[in-house]
C-alpha positions in Angstrom: -64.4 107.3 26.8 -64.5 108.3 23.1 -67.5 106.0 22.5 -69.3 107.5 25.4 -68.7 111.1 24.1 -69.9 110.1 20.6 -73.0 108.5 22.2 -73.7 111.7 24.2 -73.3 113.9 21.1 -75.6 111.6 19.1 -78.2 111.7 21.8 -78.0 115.5 22.1 -78.4 115.8 18.3 -81.5 113.6 18.3 -83.1 115.6 21.2 -82.6 118.8 19.3 -84.0 117.6 16.0 -87.7 117.3 17.1 -87.5 120.8 18.8 -85.9 122.3 15.7 -88.6 120.7 13.5 -91.3 122.0 15.8 -90.1 125.5 15.5 -89.9 125.2 11.7 -93.5 124.0 11.7 -94.6 126.9 13.9 -92.8 129.4 11.7 -94.2 127.9 8.4 -97.8 127.8 9.8 -97.5 131.4 11.0 -96.2 132.5 7.7 -99.0 130.8 5.8 -101.7 132.3 8.0 -100.1 135.7 7.6 -99.8 135.4 3.9 -103.5 134.3 3.5 -104.7 137.3 5.6 -102.4 139.7 3.7 -103.6 138.3 0.3 -107.2 139.2 1.2 -106.3 142.7 2.3 -103.9 143.3 -0.7 -106.5 142.1 -3.1 -109.1 144.5 -1.7 -106.7 147.4 -1.8 -105.4 146.6 -5.3 -108.8 146.0 -6.9 -110.3 149.0 -5.2 -107.5 151.3 -6.2 -107.6 150.2 -9.9 -111.4 150.6 -10.0 -111.3 154.1 -8.4 -108.6 155.1 -10.9 -110.7 153.9 -13.9 -114.2 154.8 -13.0 -113.8 157.4 -10.2 -114.8 157.5 -6.6 -118.5 158.4 -7.2 -119.1 155.6 -9.7 -117.1 153.2 -7.4 -119.5 153.9 -4.6 -122.5 152.7 -6.6 -124.1 149.3 -5.7 -123.2 147.5 -9.0 -119.6 148.7 -8.8 -119.4 147.5 -5.2 -120.7 144.1 -6.2 -118.2 143.8 -9.0 -115.4 145.0 -6.7 -116.3 142.3 -4.2 -116.3 139.6 -6.9 -113.0 140.7 -8.3 -111.4 141.1 -4.9 -112.3 137.5 -4.0 -110.9 136.2 -7.2 -107.6 138.1 -6.9 -107.3 137.1 -3.2 -107.8 133.4 -4.3 -105.0 133.8 -6.9 -102.6 135.4 -4.4 -103.3 133.2 -1.4 -103.1 129.9 -3.4 -101.1 130.3 -6.6 -98.2 132.3 -5.1 -97.1 129.9 -2.3 -98.1 126.8 -4.4 -95.9 127.9 -7.4 -93.0 129.5 -5.4 -89.7 127.8 -5.2 -86.4 128.7 -3.5 -82.9 127.6 -4.3 -79.9 127.6 -2.0 -76.4 126.1 -2.0 -75.7 123.3 0.4 -72.5 121.4 1.2 -73.1 117.7 1.6 -71.0 115.3 3.8 -68.5 114.7 1.0 -67.8 118.4 0.8 -69.4 118.9 -2.6 -71.8 121.8 -3.2 -75.2 121.1 -4.5 -78.3 123.1 -5.3 -81.4 122.3 -3.2 -84.7 123.4 -4.5 -87.7 124.1 -2.2 -91.3 124.3 -3.3 -91.4 121.7 -6.0 -93.6 119.5 -3.8 -95.9 122.3 -2.9 -97.6 122.5 -6.4 -99.4 119.2 -5.7 -101.1 120.8 -2.7 -103.0 123.1 -5.0 -104.6 120.3 -6.9 -108.4 119.8 -7.0 -108.2 116.9 -4.6 -106.0 118.8 -2.1 -108.4 121.8 -2.3 -111.4 119.7 -1.4 -112.8 119.8 -4.9 -112.6 116.1 -5.6 -115.4 114.9 -7.9 -118.7 116.7 -7.8 -121.3 117.7 -5.2 -123.4 114.8 -4.0 -126.9 114.5 -2.4 -125.1 114.2 0.9 -123.4 117.6 0.4 -126.8 119.1 -0.4 -128.4 117.6 2.6 -125.6 118.5 5.0 -125.6 122.2 3.9 -128.9 123.2 5.7 -128.0 121.0 8.7 -124.6 122.7 9.0 -126.2 126.1 8.7 -128.6 125.5 11.6 -125.7 124.2 13.7 -123.7 127.3 12.9 -126.6 129.6 13.9 -126.9 127.8 17.3 -123.2 127.9 17.9 -122.9 131.5 16.9 -125.8 132.4 19.2 -124.0 130.8 22.1 -120.7 132.5 21.4 -122.4 135.9 21.0 -124.2 135.4 24.3 -120.8 134.7 26.0 -119.1 137.7 24.3 -122.0 140.0 25.2 -120.9 139.7 28.8 -117.9 142.0 27.9 -118.6 145.7 27.7 -116.5 146.2 24.5 -118.6 143.8 22.5 -121.5 145.2 20.6 -123.7 142.4 19.4 -126.1 144.7 17.7 -123.5 146.5 15.6 -124.7 146.6 12.0 -122.6 145.0 9.2 -122.3 147.2 6.1 -123.1 144.6 3.5 -125.0 146.8 1.2 -127.7 144.3 0.2 -130.4 146.9 0.9 -128.9 149.2 -1.8 -129.8 147.0 -4.7 -133.1 148.5 -5.8 -133.5 147.3 -9.4 -133.7 143.8 -10.7 -130.4 144.0 -12.6 -128.7 145.3 -9.5 -130.0 142.3 -7.5 -128.9 139.8 -10.1 -125.3 141.3 -10.2 -125.3 141.3 -6.4 -126.6 137.8 -6.2 -123.8 136.5 -8.6 -121.1 138.4 -6.7 -122.1 137.9 -3.1 -124.1 134.6 -3.1 -122.2 132.6 -5.7 -118.6 134.0 -6.3 -117.9 135.0 -2.7 -118.8 131.7 -1.0 -116.9 129.7 -3.7 -113.8 131.9 -3.4 -113.8 132.0 0.4 -114.3 128.3 0.8 -111.5 127.5 -1.7 -109.1 129.9 0.1 -109.9 129.1 3.8 -111.5 125.6 4.0 -109.9 124.3 0.8 -106.4 125.6 0.6 -105.5 126.9 4.1 -107.3 124.2 6.1 -106.0 121.4 3.9 -102.4 122.8 4.1 -102.6 123.1 7.8 -104.0 119.6 8.3 -101.3 118.1 6.2 -98.6 120.1 7.9 -99.7 119.6 11.5 -100.5 116.0 11.1 -96.8 115.3 10.8 -96.2 116.8 14.3 -99.4 115.9 16.2 -102.1 113.3 16.2 -104.9 113.4 13.7 -107.5 114.8 16.2 -105.1 117.5 17.4 -104.2 118.6 13.9 -107.9 118.8 13.0 -108.8 120.9 16.0 -105.8 123.2 15.8 -106.3 123.7 12.0 -110.0 124.4 12.4 -109.4 126.9 15.2 -106.6 128.7 13.3 -108.6 128.9 10.1 -111.7 130.1 11.9 -109.9 132.8 13.9 -108.3 134.2 10.7 -111.6 134.0 8.9 -113.2 136.1 11.7 -110.3 138.6 11.8 -110.4 139.4 8.1 -114.1 140.5 8.5 -112.8 143.4 10.6 -115.8 143.5 13.0 -116.2 142.0 16.4 -119.8 140.7 16.2 -119.4 139.6 12.6 -116.1 138.0 13.4 -117.6 135.9 16.2 -120.5 134.8 14.0 -118.3 133.8 11.0 -115.8 132.1 13.4 -118.7 129.8 14.5 -119.6 129.3 10.9 -116.1 128.4 9.9 -115.8 125.8 12.6 -118.9 124.0 11.1 -117.5 124.5 7.6 -114.2 122.8 8.6 -116.2 120.0 10.2 -118.2 119.5 7.0 -114.9 119.1 5.1 -113.8 116.5 7.6 -117.1 114.6 7.3 -117.4 114.7 3.5 -113.8 115.0 2.4 -114.6 118.0 0.1 -115.7 121.6 0.5 -118.9 121.2 -1.6 -121.2 121.0 1.4 -119.4 124.1 2.9 -119.8 126.0 -0.4 -123.6 125.2 -0.5 -124.0 126.1 3.2 -122.1 129.4 2.7 -124.3 130.2 -0.4 -127.4 129.4 1.7 -126.2 131.7 4.5 -125.4 134.6 2.1 -128.6 134.0 0.1 -130.8 134.1 3.1 -129.1 137.2 4.4 -129.6 139.0 1.1 -133.2 138.0 0.9 -134.0 139.0 4.5 -132.2 142.3 4.3 -133.7 143.2 0.9 -137.2 142.3 2.2 -136.6 144.2 5.4 -135.6 147.2 3.3 -139.0 147.0 1.6 -137.6 146.1 -1.8 -139.2 142.6 -2.1 
């Protein structure tokens, strides 16, 4: 009878372990998604607050200041979203089976997840990355058009709502150069490192322990893309960048790096800047 009871208790413990691990995974994934989104928002508020305090509201509203603000915000967000969780560690006291207390340290293994390879920055861009960038851009446009058409069926979705990018405000050559560096070079690099480098890589690694490779890839791409759309704070833009993010995640899977995604993102922002500037009569 004793053996039967021990067997039942062992069986019950084993059945609870996967469920407990599953909940731990859900909580850690939710926390990482929340932290990434918070990092982007906090960076914008912090950089904006400091710049307003230093140069004043009127100067802050100028195009060049806005471009610098965007660049600094992305860099601070990258620092917060990646460095803080990667370098954090926690210690707690645990009693082992022998009754001795020992210190357990969490976070020591996390630092390796912020390495160049883990961020999708292994090696250097290749001709394949360069060739895939325009292909991915075309696919993202088609996918975005399909999603926008579907969402346009809902009365609350305004597909024609303008996005306040500010490209059309850069009237002089110097202004355009600063805007180009901030919005076409720095922004794509920072966003790709944060979302498709750090966050997607972390999610893929975490979820692959609980699900199949295909499932972890799909779930990670969807979660990253939804968050990427949400932080843009605009429905029609969110749907468009959601589609773009799905393609960017796919490019990382195909190439193993984020270089093709960075180039595609630069292409998208560069074309947007050129078209809007030309449409505004400045080119």
